[in-house]
C-alpha positions as CSV (number, residue, x, y, z in Angstrom):
1,M,10.1,-12.5,5.9
2,E,12.2,-11.5,8.8
3,K,10.4,-8.5,11.1
4,S,14.4,-7.4,10.1
5,Q,14.1,-7.5,7.2
6,Y,10.8,-5.1,7.0
7,N,11.4,-2.4,9.7
8,L,14.4,-1.3,7.2
9,C,12.8,-1.4,4.6
10,I,10.3,1.2,6.2
11,K,13.6,2.4,7.4
12,V,14.7,3.4,3.6
13,L,11.3,4.5,2.4
14,R,11.8,6.9,5.1
15,R,14.4,8.0,4.4
16,L,13.2,8.9,0.8
17,D,10.2,11.2,2.4
18,K,11.8,13.8,4.3
19,S,14.5,13.5,1.2
20,G,11.1,14.1,-0.9
21,I,12.1,11.7,-3.8
22,L,9.4,8.9,-2.6
23,G,6.4,10.8,-4.2
24,Q,8.1,11.2,-7.5
25,I,9.5,6.9,-7.8
26,V,7.8,3.9,-8.1
27,L,8.0,0.7,-5.4
28,A,8.8,-2.2,-8.0
29,G,9.1,-5.6,-7.8
30,S,8.2,-8.2,-5.3
31,W,7.7,-6.0,-2.3
32,C,5.2,-4.6,-3.4
33,T,3.0,-7.6,-3.1
34,L,3.9,-7.1,0.4
35,F,2.0,-3.3,0.3
36,Y,-1.2,-4.5,-1.6
37,E,-2.1,-6.0,1.4
38,K,-4.4,-2.7,1.9
39,Y,-5.6,-2.6,-1.8
40,F,-6.7,-5.9,-1.0
41,K,-8.2,-6.6,1.5
42,S,-11.5,-7.0,1.1
43,V,-10.4,-10.7,-0.2
44,R,-8.6,-13.4,0.2
45,Y,-5.0,-12.2,-0.5
46,V,-1.6,-12.9,1.2
47,S,1.9,-11.6,0.0
48,M,4.9,-14.0,-0.4
49,V,8.3,-11.5,0.0
50,K,11.0,-13.6,-0.5
51,T,13.9,-11.1,-1.5
52,R,16.9,-9.4,-0.3
53,D,15.9,-7.0,-3.8
54,I,13.9,-3.9,-3.1
55,D,13.5,-2.3,-6.9
56,F,12.6,1.4,-7.2
57,F,11.3,3.2,-10.6
58,I,12.1,5.6,-12.1
59,P,9.0,6.9,-14.2
60,E,11.2,10.3,-16.0
61,P,14.6,11.0,-13.9
62,R,14.9,14.4,-15.4
63,M,12.2,15.3,-13.1
64,I,13.5,14.6,-10.4
65,K,14.9,18.3,-8.5
66,Q,16.4,17.4,-5.6
67,S,20.0,16.7,-5.2
68,V,20.1,14.3,-2.7
69,D,23.0,11.4,-1.7
70,V,21.4,8.7,-1.9
71,A,24.2,6.2,-1.0
72,E,25.0,8.7,2.1
73,L,21.9,9.2,3.4
74,L,21.7,5.0,3.7
75,K,25.0,4.7,4.7
76,D,24.7,5.2,8.7
77,M,22.0,1.8,7.7
78,G,24.8,0.1,7.4
79,F,24.5,0.3,3.3
80,I,27.6,-0.3,1.0
81,I,27.5,0.7,-2.5
82,G,28.3,-2.4,-4.6
83,F,28.3,-3.5,-8.5
84,T,26.5,-6.0,-10.5
85,G,26.8,-6.8,-14.2
86,S,29.8,-5.9,-16.4
87,Q,28.9,-2.5,-17.1
88,G,29.0,-1.4,-13.1
89,Y,25.5,-1.0,-12.1
90,I,25.3,0.7,-8.9
91,R,23.2,-0.5,-5.9
92,L,23.6,-0.3,-2.2
93,E,23.9,-3.4,-0.1
94,H,23.1,-5.0,3.5
95,P,23.0,-8.1,4.4
96,E,19.4,-7.9,4.3
97,L,18.3,-5.5,1.8
98,I,19.7,-4.4,-1.4
99,V,18.6,-1.3,-3.0
100,E,18.8,-0.5,-6.9
101,F,17.6,1.9,-9.1
102,L,15.7,1.1,-12.6
103,V,14.2,3.5,-15.6
104,P,12.6,2.8,-18.9
105,E,14.7,1.5,-21.8
106,K,14.4,4.1,-24.7
107,G,15.0,3.5,-28.4
108,R,17.2,0.9,-29.5
109,G,18.1,0.7,-25.5
110,T,21.6,0.3,-24.0
111,D,23.8,-2.3,-21.9
112,K,25.1,1.1,-20.0
113,P,24.4,2.3,-16.6
114,Y,21.6,5.5,-17.0
115,K,23.6,8.4,-14.7
116,L,21.7,9.7,-11.9
117,P,23.8,12.6,-11.1
118,Q,21.5,14.1,-8.4
119,L,21.3,11.0,-6.2
120,G,24.4,10.1,-7.1
121,L,23.6,6.6,-7.8
122,N,23.4,5.1,-11.7
123,A,20.3,2.7,-12.8
124,Q,19.4,0.0,-15.6
125,A,17.3,1.0,-18.1
126,L,14.9,-2.5,-18.2
127,R,12.4,-2.4,-21.3
128,F,9.1,-2.8,-20.2
129,M,9.4,-0.5,-17.4
130,E,7.0,1.9,-18.6
131,L,3.9,-0.7,-17.9
132,L,4.6,-0.1,-14.1
133,S,4.4,3.8,-14.3
134,Q,1.1,4.0,-16.9
135,N,-1.6,3.0,-14.1
136,T,-0.3,3.1,-10.2
137,I,-2.1,3.6,-6.7
138,T,-0.8,5.0,-3.8
139,V,-1.4,3.1,-0.3
140,E,-0.6,4.9,3.1
141,V,1.7,3.1,4.7
142,Q,2.9,4.3,8.7
143,K,2.2,8.1,8.0
144,M,4.0,8.1,4.4
145,R,2.4,7.5,0.7
146,I,4.2,5.2,-1.3
147,V,3.2,5.1,-5.4
148,L,2.9,1.2,-6.4
149,P,2.2,-0.4,-10.0
150,H,-2.1,-1.0,-10.1
151,P,-1.7,-4.8,-9.5
152,V,-3.1,-5.3,-12.8
153,N,0.0,-4.0,-13.9
154,F,2.5,-5.2,-11.9
155,G,0.6,-8.8,-12.5
156,L,0.8,-8.8,-15.7
157,H,4.5,-6.9,-16.6
158,K,5.5,-10.0,-14.6
159,L,4.2,-12.2,-17.2
160,L,6.1,-10.6,-19.7
161,V,9.6,-10.3,-18.7
162,Q,9.7,-13.2,-16.8
163,Q,10.1,-15.7,-20.1
164,R,13.4,-13.3,-20.2
165,R,15.3,-14.0,-17.3
166,P,18.0,-16.6,-17.3
167,N,17.5,-17.9,-13.4
168,K,15.1,-19.8,-13.3
169,A,13.7,-20.1,-9.4
170,K,13.4,-15.8,-10.7
171,S,11.2,-16.9,-13.9
172,A,9.1,-19.2,-11.6
173,K,9.0,-16.8,-8.2
174,D,7.8,-14.3,-11.5
175,L,4.9,-16.4,-12.5
176,Q,4.2,-16.9,-8.6
177,D,3.8,-13.0,-8.1
178,A,1.7,-12.6,-11.1
179,E,-0.6,-15.5,-10.3
180,R,-0.9,-14.5,-7.0
181,V,-2.1,-10.8,-7.6
182,L,-4.2,-11.5,-10.7
183,R,-5.8,-13.5,-8.9
184,A,-6.6,-11.4,-6.1
185,V,-7.3,-9.0,-8.6
186,V,-10.5,-11.4,-10.5
187,E,-11.7,-11.8,-6.5
188,K,-11.8,-8.0,-6.3
189,G,-14.4,-8.0,-9.3
190,E,-11.5,-6.4,-11.5
191,T,-11.8,-8.7,-14.6
192,A,-12.1,-5.6,-17.3
193,L,-9.0,-3.7,-16.1
194,I,-7.4,-6.9,-17.1
195,K,-8.4,-6.8,-20.4
196,K,-8.0,-3.0,-21.1
197,T,-5.0,-3.0,-19.9
198,F,-3.7,-6.2,-22.2
199,G,-5.8,-5.1,-25.2
200,S,-3.8,-2.0,-24.9
201,M,-0.6,-3.4,-24.8
202,P,1.8,-4.4,-28.2
203,K,0.6,-7.2,-30.2
204,K,4.6,-9.5,-29.5
205,W,3.2,-8.3,-25.2
206,Q,0.6,-10.1,-25.9
207,S,1.6,-12.8,-27.4
208,R,4.7,-12.8,-24.5
209,I,2.1,-13.0,-21.7
210,K,-0.3,-15.7,-23.4
211,E,2.9,-17.9,-23.2
212,S,3.2,-17.3,-20.0
213,I,0.1,-17.7,-19.1
214,K,0.3,-21.3,-20.2
215,S,2.8,-21.8,-17.8
216,I,0.8,-21.5,-14.2
217,Q,-0.9,-24.3,-13.6
218,E,-4.9,-24.1,-12.9
219,N,-5.0,-21.4,-15.2
220,G,-8.7,-20.9,-15.6
221,F,-8.9,-17.3,-13.7
222,L,-6.8,-15.7,-17.2
223,E,-8.6,-17.8,-20.0
224,F,-10.6,-15.2,-21.4
225,L,-6.6,-13.6,-22.2
226,Q,-5.9,-16.7,-24.2
227,G,-8.8,-16.3,-26.6
228,H,-8.0,-12.4,-27.2
229,D,-7.8,-10.9,-30.3
């Protein structure tokens, strides 16, 4: 990862922090793996961030009361409004970063953007996202408090969604991120939490995760999930 990309990420986080919304959103996606270094400081762990996408998950969109024009907030940093998908999901684009907001998909789901008028944006609703907010941690980075999914939830989520990826490269990256993070969780002595979180999931989710585990070479560190009933 380029230092300039990291510095830009920090600037984005700082702007969101000063606006008052950083504490109400969860940093999701591969950028989590970078900030997990603080959580795993007592074990062997090296993050490998190789993505422009920085995703923010909003567990409860209606709870955000502040009125913050995020596009305007980041405009002077070189971010411009872009659109993706046939439905026109808004994202903020920069040569080094792409900022997107996500919300949980509920009920039967929809392919229409979820409007976030208080932020001047819309968000994409995705299935399984609630797993990322069921158990979170907070890390301090340059005097900012950043909310992250617990590494267990992050890793299991990656295993859960990777099969749904149409892009094979992104699917493979999901597996790599999941394996790297969950190996560190096991080394940190939190195997019981993996079992507990996995056991609380619907059976269909468990089956998806088991299939994903088969795709990881030398997956002995998660054998206990394969036999889970």
